[in-house]
N, CA, C and O atoms as a GROMACS GRO file, in nm:
protein
  424
    1MET      N    1   9.919  -9.336 -13.391
    1MET     CA    2   9.779  -9.370 -13.411
    1MET      C    3   9.675  -9.219 -13.384
    1MET      O    4   9.556  -9.209 -13.413
    2LEU      N    5   9.735  -9.146 -13.339
    2LEU     CA    6   9.659  -9.012 -13.371
    2LEU      C    7   9.667  -8.953 -13.485
    2LEU      O    8   9.577  -8.883 -13.530
    3GLY      N    9   9.792  -8.978 -13.552
    3GLY     CA   10   9.764  -8.996 -13.695
    3GLY      C   11   9.645  -9.040 -13.790
    3GLY      O   12   9.585  -8.978 -13.878
    4ARG      N   13   9.634  -9.149 -13.749
    4ARG     CA   14   9.544  -9.232 -13.857
    4ARG      C   15   9.423  -9.195 -13.816
    4ARG      O   16   9.341  -9.192 -13.909
    5VAL      N   17   9.372  -9.158 -13.687
    5VAL     CA   18   9.289  -9.125 -13.668
    5VAL      C   19   9.214  -8.988 -13.712
    5VAL      O   20   9.097  -8.986 -13.750
    6ARG      N   21   9.295  -8.874 -13.703
    6ARG     CA   22   9.336  -8.775 -13.818
    6ARG      C   23   9.281  -8.784 -13.931
    6ARG      O   24   9.184  -8.726 -13.980
    7ALA      N   25   9.364  -8.876 -13.976
    7ALA     CA   26   9.354  -8.872 -14.154
    7ALA      C   27   9.173  -8.951 -14.198
    7ALA      O   28   9.100  -8.918 -14.291
    8GLY      N   29   9.145  -9.070 -14.079
    8GLY     CA   30   9.019  -9.085 -14.092
    8GLY      C   31   8.929  -9.023 -14.076
    8GLY      O   32   8.818  -9.064 -14.111
    9LEU      N   33   8.955  -8.860 -13.996
    9LEU     CA   34   8.821  -8.781 -13.961
    9LEU      C   35   8.809  -8.702 -14.098
    9LEU      O   36   8.702  -8.656 -14.138
   10VAL      N   37   8.923  -8.690 -14.162
   10VAL     CA   38   8.961  -8.589 -14.253
   10VAL      C   39   8.900  -8.630 -14.364
   10VAL      O   40   8.849  -8.537 -14.426
   11VAL      N   41   8.881  -8.775 -14.431
   11VAL     CA   42   8.884  -8.845 -14.493
   11VAL      C   43   8.665  -8.854 -14.495
   11VAL      O   44   8.580  -8.869 -14.583
   12ALA      N   45   8.665  -8.839 -14.390
   12ALA     CA   46   8.500  -8.889 -14.334
   12ALA      C   47   8.442  -8.736 -14.373
   12ALA      O   48   8.351  -8.717 -14.455
   13LEU      N   49   8.510  -8.630 -14.300
   13LEU     CA   50   8.458  -8.483 -14.330
   13LEU      C   51   8.466  -8.427 -14.459
   13LEU      O   52   8.419  -8.322 -14.505
   14ARG      N   53   8.535  -8.520 -14.510
   14ARG     CA   54   8.585  -8.447 -14.684
   14ARG      C   55   8.432  -8.385 -14.757
   14ARG      O   56   8.423  -8.269 -14.799
   15GLY      N   57   8.309  -8.495 -14.762
   15GLY     CA   58   8.239  -8.436 -14.860
   15GLY      C   59   8.110  -8.397 -14.741
   15GLY      O   60   7.990  -8.402 -14.771
   16THR      N   61   8.147  -8.368 -14.641
   16THR     CA   62   8.019  -8.289 -14.557
   16THR      C   63   8.019  -8.126 -14.576
   16THR      O   64   8.115  -8.064 -14.622
   17ARG      N   65   7.946  -8.091 -14.549
   17ARG     CA   66   7.942  -7.922 -14.567
   17ARG      C   67   7.838  -7.893 -14.437
   17ARG      O   68   7.745  -7.962 -14.396
   18VAL      N   69   7.896  -7.748 -14.380
   18VAL     CA   70   7.821  -7.715 -14.308
   18VAL      C   71   7.696  -7.605 -14.344
   18VAL      O   72   7.715  -7.486 -14.370
   19PRO      N   73   7.561  -7.678 -14.339
   19PRO     CA   74   7.460  -7.605 -14.354
   19PRO      C   75   7.459  -7.458 -14.316
   19PRO      O   76   7.526  -7.434 -14.216
   20PRO      N   77   7.372  -7.307 -14.400
   20PRO     CA   78   7.421  -7.214 -14.306
   20PRO      C   79   7.306  -7.213 -14.202
   20PRO      O   80   7.213  -7.292 -14.215
   21PRO      N   81   7.311  -7.103 -14.074
   21PRO     CA   82   7.226  -7.096 -14.003
   21PRO      C   83   7.048  -7.100 -14.038
   21PRO      O   84   7.003  -7.002 -14.096
   22ALA      N   85   6.977  -7.183 -14.012
   22ALA     CA   86   6.857  -7.144 -14.049
   22ALA      C   87   6.780  -7.037 -13.944
   22ALA      O   88   6.662  -7.023 -13.978
   23VAL      N   89   6.824  -6.946 -13.804
   23VAL     CA   90   6.790  -6.910 -13.741
   23VAL      C   91   6.859  -6.788 -13.742
   23VAL      O   92   6.972  -6.790 -13.692
   24ALA      N   93   6.806  -6.651 -13.801
   24ALA     CA   94   6.864  -6.516 -13.780
   24ALA      C   95   6.888  -6.479 -13.664
   24ALA      O   96   6.809  -6.516 -13.577
   25PRO      N   97   6.986  -6.409 -13.633
   25PRO     CA   98   7.037  -6.341 -13.529
   25PRO      C   99   6.918  -6.260 -13.481
   25PRO      O  100   6.825  -6.218 -13.550
   26ARG      N  101   6.940  -6.241 -13.311
   26ARG     CA  102   6.792  -6.205 -13.240
   26ARG      C  103   6.756  -6.076 -13.246
   26ARG      O  104   6.656  -6.044 -13.184
   27TRP      N  105   6.821  -5.987 -13.314
   27TRP     CA  106   6.831  -5.863 -13.310
   27TRP      C  107   6.807  -5.841 -13.514
   27TRP      O  108   6.820  -5.736 -13.576
   28CYS      N  109   6.785  -5.927 -13.550
   28CYS     CA  110   6.767  -5.945 -13.712
   28CYS      C  111   6.618  -6.004 -13.761
   28CYS      O  112   6.578  -6.111 -13.714
   29SER      N  113   6.549  -5.942 -13.841
   29SER     CA  114   6.412  -6.048 -13.870
   29SER      C  115   6.463  -6.145 -13.974
   29SER      O  116   6.583  -6.168 -13.988
   30ALA      N  117   6.371  -6.201 -14.044
   30ALA     CA  118   6.408  -6.321 -14.160
   30ALA      C  119   6.457  -6.231 -14.268
   30ALA      O  120   6.535  -6.271 -14.354
   31SER      N  121   6.424  -6.143 -14.265
   31SER     CA  122   6.454  -6.005 -14.384
   31SER      C  123   6.599  -5.954 -14.380
   31SER      O  124   6.659  -5.901 -14.474
   32GLY      N  125   6.641  -5.976 -14.266
   32GLY     CA  126   6.790  -5.886 -14.244
   32GLY      C  127   6.788  -5.736 -14.178
   32GLY      O  128   6.881  -5.656 -14.165
   33SER      N  129   6.613  -5.723 -14.132
   33SER     CA  130   6.640  -5.583 -14.134
   33SER      C  131   6.604  -5.578 -13.973
   33SER      O  132   6.583  -5.682 -13.910
   34ARG      N  133   6.598  -5.452 -13.915
   34ARG     CA  134   6.613  -5.455 -13.763
   34ARG      C  135   6.417  -5.477 -13.722
   34ARG      O  136   6.326  -5.445 -13.798
   35ARG      N  137   6.404  -5.537 -13.589
   35ARG     CA  138   6.259  -5.599 -13.569
   35ARG      C  139   6.188  -5.481 -13.528
   35ARG      O  140   6.240  -5.436 -13.426
   36ALA      N  141   6.074  -5.403 -13.573
   36ALA     CA  142   5.997  -5.310 -13.534
   36ALA      C  143   5.958  -5.254 -13.424
   36ALA      O  144   5.905  -5.144 -13.409
   37GLU      N  145   5.993  -5.356 -13.325
   37GLU     CA  146   5.938  -5.342 -13.192
   37GLU      C  147   6.075  -5.336 -13.094
   37GLU      O  148   6.069  -5.335 -12.971
   38GLU      N  149   6.218  -5.333 -13.185
   38GLU     CA  150   6.335  -5.318 -13.078
   38GLU      C  151   6.358  -5.151 -13.094
   38GLU      O  152   6.372  -5.103 -13.207
   39PRO      N  153   6.362  -5.077 -12.990
   39PRO     CA  154   6.395  -4.929 -13.036
   39PRO      C  155   6.539  -4.924 -13.036
   39PRO      O  156   6.616  -4.986 -12.963
   40PRO      N  157   6.571  -4.820 -13.151
   40PRO     CA  158   6.716  -4.779 -13.174
   40PRO      C  159   6.801  -4.750 -13.021
   40PRO      O  160   6.751  -4.674 -12.938
   41ARG      N  161   6.929  -4.815 -12.997
   41ARG     CA  162   6.999  -4.788 -12.891
   41ARG      C  163   7.046  -4.608 -12.867
   41ARG      O  164   7.094  -4.524 -12.944
   42ALA      N  165   7.021  -4.605 -12.776
   42ALA     CA  166   7.076  -4.494 -12.713
   42ALA      C  167   7.231  -4.448 -12.687
   42ALA      O  168   7.310  -4.525 -12.632
   43PHE      N  169   7.266  -4.335 -12.724
   43PHE     CA  170   7.420  -4.316 -12.664
   43PHE      C  171   7.428  -4.325 -12.594
   43PHE      O  172   7.318  -4.310 -12.540
   44ASP      N  173   7.546  -4.358 -12.485
   44ASP     CA  174   7.585  -4.357 -12.343
   44ASP      C  175   7.682  -4.254 -12.322
   44ASP      O  176   7.802  -4.258 -12.346
   45PRO      N  177   7.604  -4.150 -12.268
   45PRO     CA  178   7.723  -4.029 -12.266
   45PRO      C  179   7.864  -4.041 -12.138
   45PRO      O  180   7.963  -3.970 -12.122
   46ALA      N  181   7.821  -4.151 -12.074
   46ALA     CA  182   7.942  -4.188 -12.040
   46ALA      C  183   8.114  -4.178 -12.099
   46ALA      O  184   8.220  -4.129 -12.060
   47LEU      N  185   8.059  -4.262 -12.220
   47LEU     CA  186   8.165  -4.280 -12.334
   47LEU      C  187   8.233  -4.120 -12.394
   47LEU      O  188   8.307  -4.122 -12.492
   48LEU      N  189   8.206  -4.018 -12.340
   48LEU     CA  190   8.256  -3.885 -12.365
   48LEU      C  191   8.390  -3.890 -12.265
   48LEU      O  192   8.474  -3.802 -12.285
   49GLY      N  193   8.405  -3.949 -12.200
   49GLY     CA  194   8.520  -3.959 -12.095
   49GLY      C  195   8.647  -4.058 -12.209
   49GLY      O  196   8.769  -4.048 -12.223
   50PHE      N  197   8.585  -4.112 -12.247
   50PHE     CA  198   8.712  -4.267 -12.352
   50PHE      C  199   8.763  -4.192 -12.469
   50PHE      O  200   8.882  -4.187 -12.501
   51LEU      N  201   8.608  -4.098 -12.564
   51LEU     CA  202   8.620  -4.068 -12.697
   51LEU      C  203   8.701  -3.956 -12.714
   51LEU      O  204   8.693  -3.859 -12.639
   52VAL      N  205   8.785  -3.964 -12.816
   52VAL     CA  206   8.842  -3.808 -12.828
   52VAL      C  207   8.848  -3.812 -12.986
   52VAL      O  208   8.858  -3.920 -13.047
   53CYS      N  209   8.841  -3.700 -13.045
   53CYS     CA  210   8.823  -3.710 -13.210
   53CYS      C  211   8.920  -3.774 -13.257
   53CYS      O  212   9.019  -3.787 -13.184
   54PRO      N  213   8.921  -3.826 -13.378
   54PRO     CA  214   9.041  -3.917 -13.451
   54PRO      C  215   9.127  -3.825 -13.505
   54PRO      O  216   9.243  -3.864 -13.504
   55LEU      N  217   9.106  -3.703 -13.558
   55LEU     CA  218   9.198  -3.616 -13.587
   55LEU      C  219   9.243  -3.524 -13.526
   55LEU      O  220   9.352  -3.500 -13.580
   56SER      N  221   9.215  -3.410 -13.390
   56SER     CA  222   9.271  -3.321 -13.306
   56SER      C  223   9.314  -3.399 -13.199
   56SER      O  224   9.417  -3.358 -13.145
   57LYS      N  225   9.251  -3.527 -13.140
   57LYS     CA  226   9.311  -3.602 -13.058
   57LYS      C  227   9.214  -3.500 -12.880
   57LYS      O  228   9.233  -3.505 -12.759
   58LYS      N  229   9.131  -3.434 -12.957
   58LYS     CA  230   9.048  -3.313 -12.808
   58LYS      C  231   8.917  -3.413 -12.789
   58LYS      O  232   8.884  -3.518 -12.845
   59PRO      N  233   8.859  -3.334 -12.687
   59PRO     CA  234   8.728  -3.404 -12.631
   59PRO      C  235   8.615  -3.407 -12.749
   59PRO      O  236   8.640  -3.370 -12.864
   60LEU      N  237   8.524  -3.441 -12.718
   60LEU     CA  238   8.386  -3.395 -12.814
   60LEU      C  239   8.303  -3.376 -12.726
   60LEU      O  240   8.320  -3.403 -12.607
   61ARG      N  241   8.162  -3.308 -12.796
   61ARG     CA  242   8.069  -3.263 -12.686
   61ARG      C  243   7.966  -3.351 -12.767
   61ARG      O  244   7.962  -3.342 -12.890
   62TYR      N  245   7.855  -3.466 -12.675
   62TYR     CA  246   7.723  -3.495 -12.757
   62TYR      C  247   7.652  -3.386 -12.759
   62TYR      O  248   7.656  -3.312 -12.661
   63GLU      N  249   7.559  -3.348 -12.890
   63GLU     CA  250   7.485  -3.308 -12.933
   63GLU      C  251   7.321  -3.368 -12.960
   63GLU      O  252   7.272  -3.391 -13.071
   64ALA      N  253   7.258  -3.384 -12.836
   64ALA     CA  254   7.098  -3.493 -12.847
   64ALA      C  255   7.076  -3.452 -12.934
   64ALA      O  256   7.095  -3.523 -13.033
   65SER      N  257   7.019  -3.313 -12.954
   65SER     CA  258   6.928  -3.291 -13.094
   65SER      C  259   6.925  -3.320 -13.240
   65SER      O  260   6.839  -3.307 -13.328
   66THR      N  261   7.076  -3.372 -13.238
   66THR     CA  262   7.124  -3.362 -13.369
   66THR      C  263   7.170  -3.530 -13.369
   66THR      O  264   7.174  -3.580 -13.482
   67ASN      N  265   7.204  -3.616 -13.257
   67ASN     CA  266   7.238  -3.716 -13.197
   67ASN      C  267   7.398  -3.733 -13.271
   67ASN      O  268   7.430  -3.832 -13.337
   68GLU      N  269   7.473  -3.633 -13.248
   68GLU     CA  270   7.594  -3.627 -13.327
   68GLU      C  271   7.727  -3.578 -13.166
   68GLU      O  272   7.703  -3.516 -13.062
   69LEU      N  273   7.854  -3.641 -13.216
   69LEU     CA  274   7.952  -3.600 -13.125
   69LEU      C  275   7.982  -3.461 -13.212
   69LEU      O  276   7.959  -3.452 -13.332
   70ILE      N  277   8.045  -3.336 -13.116
   70ILE     CA  278   8.089  -3.255 -13.221
   70ILE      C  279   8.223  -3.210 -13.138
   70ILE      O  280   8.246  -3.219 -13.018
   71ASN      N  281   8.311  -3.156 -13.256
   71ASN     CA  282   8.444  -3.118 -13.242
   71ASN      C  283   8.415  -2.983 -13.259
   71ASN      O  284   8.378  -2.941 -13.369
   72GLU      N  285   8.430  -2.895 -13.144
   72GLU     CA  286   8.405  -2.757 -13.169
   72GLU      C  287   8.510  -2.672 -13.242
   72GLU      O  288   8.489  -2.582 -13.322
   73GLU      N  289   8.666  -2.735 -13.181
   73GLU     CA  290   8.754  -2.656 -13.269
   73GLU      C  291   8.773  -2.661 -13.406
   73GLU      O  292   8.801  -2.561 -13.472
   74LEU      N  293   8.758  -2.783 -13.458
   74LEU     CA  294   8.755  -2.795 -13.595
   74LEU      C  295   8.668  -2.821 -13.685
   74LEU      O  296   8.682  -2.853 -13.802
   75GLY      N  297   8.524  -2.794 -13.588
   75GLY     CA  298   8.378  -2.774 -13.639
   75GLY      C  299   8.334  -2.871 -13.775
   75GLY      O  300   8.304  -2.842 -13.890
   76ILE      N  301   8.343  -2.970 -13.719
   76ILE     CA  302   8.283  -3.130 -13.769
   76ILE      C  303   8.204  -3.212 -13.677
   76ILE      O  304   8.232  -3.228 -13.558
   77ALA      N  305   8.126  -3.250 -13.723
   77ALA     CA  306   8.019  -3.345 -13.635
   77ALA      C  307   8.046  -3.504 -13.700
   77ALA      O  308   8.055  -3.537 -13.818
   78TYR      N  309   8.054  -3.572 -13.598
   78TYR     CA  310   8.051  -3.757 -13.632
   78TYR      C  311   7.897  -3.806 -13.602
   78TYR      O  312   7.848  -3.769 -13.495
   79PRO      N  313   7.841  -3.862 -13.665
   79PRO     CA  314   7.689  -3.911 -13.631
   79PRO      C  315   7.731  -4.046 -13.530
   79PRO      O  316   7.836  -4.097 -13.489
   80ILE      N  317   7.606  -4.066 -13.521
   80ILE     CA  318   7.590  -4.170 -13.386
   80ILE      C  319   7.473  -4.240 -13.456
   80ILE      O  320   7.359  -4.197 -13.470
   81ILE      N  321   7.522  -4.353 -13.497
   81ILE     CA  322   7.420  -4.438 -13.557
   81ILE      C  323   7.399  -4.572 -13.465
   81ILE      O  324   7.487  -4.653 -13.434
   82ASP      N  325   7.224  -4.577 -13.420
   82ASP     CA  326   7.198  -4.681 -13.332
   82ASP      C  327   7.315  -4.691 -13.221
   82ASP      O  328   7.378  -4.796 -13.205
   83GLY      N  329   7.342  -4.569 -13.140
   83GLY     CA  330   7.390  -4.578 -13.007
   83GLY      C  331   7.539  -4.573 -13.060
   83GLY      O  332   7.607  -4.489 -13.002
   84ILE      N  333   7.611  -4.653 -13.171
   84ILE     CA  334   7.734  -4.626 -13.188
   84ILE      C  335   7.813  -4.489 -13.238
   84ILE      O  336   7.749  -4.422 -13.320
   85PRO      N  337   7.906  -4.453 -13.210
   85PRO     CA  338   7.941  -4.369 -13.274
   85PRO      C  339   8.030  -4.361 -13.402
   85PRO      O  340   8.137  -4.413 -13.369
   86ASN      N  341   8.038  -4.316 -13.547
   86ASN     CA  342   8.118  -4.336 -13.621
   86ASN      C  343   8.173  -4.223 -13.642
   86ASN      O  344   8.128  -4.111 -13.666
   87MET      N  345   8.321  -4.285 -13.625
   87MET     CA  346   8.452  -4.229 -13.577
   87MET      C  347   8.498  -4.200 -13.682
   87MET      O  348   8.601  -4.134 -13.665
   88ILE      N  349   8.473  -4.218 -13.796
   88ILE     CA  350   8.578  -4.226 -13.922
   88ILE      C  351   8.542  -4.048 -13.969
   88ILE      O  352   8.434  -3.990 -13.967
   89PRO      N  353   8.653  -4.007 -14.002
   89PRO     CA  354   8.648  -3.911 -14.087
   89PRO      C  355   8.586  -3.826 -14.193
   89PRO      O  356   8.528  -3.719 -14.211
   90GLN      N  357   8.628  -3.921 -14.247
   90GLN     CA  358   8.526  -3.866 -14.373
   90GLN      C  359   8.380  -3.948 -14.359
   90GLN      O  360   8.320  -3.955 -14.467
   91ALA      N  361   8.325  -3.999 -14.264
   91ALA     CA  362   8.152  -3.985 -14.232
   91ALA      C  363   8.152  -3.857 -14.148
   91ALA      O  364   8.038  -3.810 -14.142
   92ALA      N  365   8.241  -3.787 -14.082
   92ALA     CA  366   8.185  -3.631 -14.053
   92ALA      C  367   8.123  -3.535 -14.116
   92ALA      O  368   8.153  -3.534 -14.236
   93ARG      N  369   8.043  -3.449 -14.082
   93ARG     CA  370   7.992  -3.336 -14.176
   93ARG      C  371   8.055  -3.218 -14.082
   93ARG      O  372   8.084  -3.216 -13.962
   94THR      N  373   8.066  -3.098 -14.209
   94THR     CA  374   8.101  -2.994 -14.137
   94THR      C  375   8.001  -2.926 -14.061
   94THR      O  376   7.890  -2.952 -14.107
   95THR      N  377   7.996  -2.853 -13.967
   95THR     CA  378   7.900  -2.757 -13.860
   95THR      C  379   7.873  -2.627 -13.962
   95THR      O  380   7.914  -2.593 -14.073
   96HIS      N  381   7.776  -2.571 -13.855
   96HIS     CA  382   7.744  -2.451 -13.976
   96HIS      C  383   7.858  -2.380 -13.913
   96HIS      O  384   7.914  -2.318 -14.004
   97GLN      N  385   7.919  -2.360 -13.802
   97GLN     CA  386   7.991  -2.299 -13.704
   97GLN      C  387   8.092  -2.262 -13.832
   97GLN      O  388   8.105  -2.161 -13.900
   98ASN      N  389   8.151  -2.377 -13.831
   98ASN     CA  390   8.286  -2.376 -13.927
   98ASN      C  391   8.250  -2.329 -14.061
   98ASN      O  392   8.336  -2.316 -14.149
   99LYS      N  393   8.149  -2.307 -14.077
   99LYS     CA  394   8.128  -2.189 -14.247
   99LYS      C  395   8.105  -2.075 -14.178
   99LYS      O  396   8.162  -1.979 -14.230
  100LYS      N  397   8.026  -2.038 -14.053
  100LYS     CA  398   8.070  -1.902 -14.023
  100LYS      C  399   8.191  -1.851 -14.014
  100LYS      O  400   8.221  -1.743 -14.065
  101GLN      N  401   8.295  -1.945 -13.932
  101GLN     CA  402   8.425  -1.891 -13.909
  101GLN      C  403   8.490  -1.847 -14.054
  101GLN      O  404   8.544  -1.738 -14.074
  102GLU      N  405   8.476  -1.938 -14.139
  102GLU     CA  406   8.532  -1.910 -14.273
  102GLU      C  407   8.497  -1.800 -14.345
  102GLU      O  408   8.572  -1.745 -14.426
  103GLU      N  409   8.356  -1.756 -14.312
  103GLU     CA  410   8.300  -1.634 -14.406
  103GLU      C  411   8.361  -1.493 -14.364
  103GLU      O  412   8.372  -1.387 -14.426
  104THR      N  413   8.400  -1.536 -14.215
  104THR     CA  414   8.472  -1.417 -14.133
  104THR      C  415   8.592  -1.390 -14.166
  104THR      O  416   8.626  -1.272 -14.157
  105GLU      N  417   8.661  -1.461 -14.199
  105GLU     CA  418   8.799  -1.490 -14.231
  105GLU      C  419   8.824  -1.433 -14.359
  105GLU      O  420   8.936  -1.413 -14.408
  106HIS      N  421   8.714  -1.408 -14.412
  106HIS     CA  422   8.726  -1.386 -14.626
  106HIS      C  423   8.660  -1.235 -14.610
  106HIS      O  424   8.640  -1.165 -14.710
   0.00000   0.00000   0.00000
């Protein structure tokens, strides 16, 4: 009997489609951009107890002036976007400290 009910539902629902949601998520405007009244999220320094560099597995230092997580050893900085650290190594930039070390080695 359950099989007949399920088959009946499949036939009944086969032609129906679920319309896309008419309401945007609360953090987006109708155009998909962030609302002007919401400030960007700040980085929570408590995360430094858990986050490590994905390359060296060493602790990171938060630099508030540039809003980045710095790996002093490798001389790279991971950006923080809207309070979320981008820990992808390809997204990291080299710091000036790393460039100075290379100049003194040559």
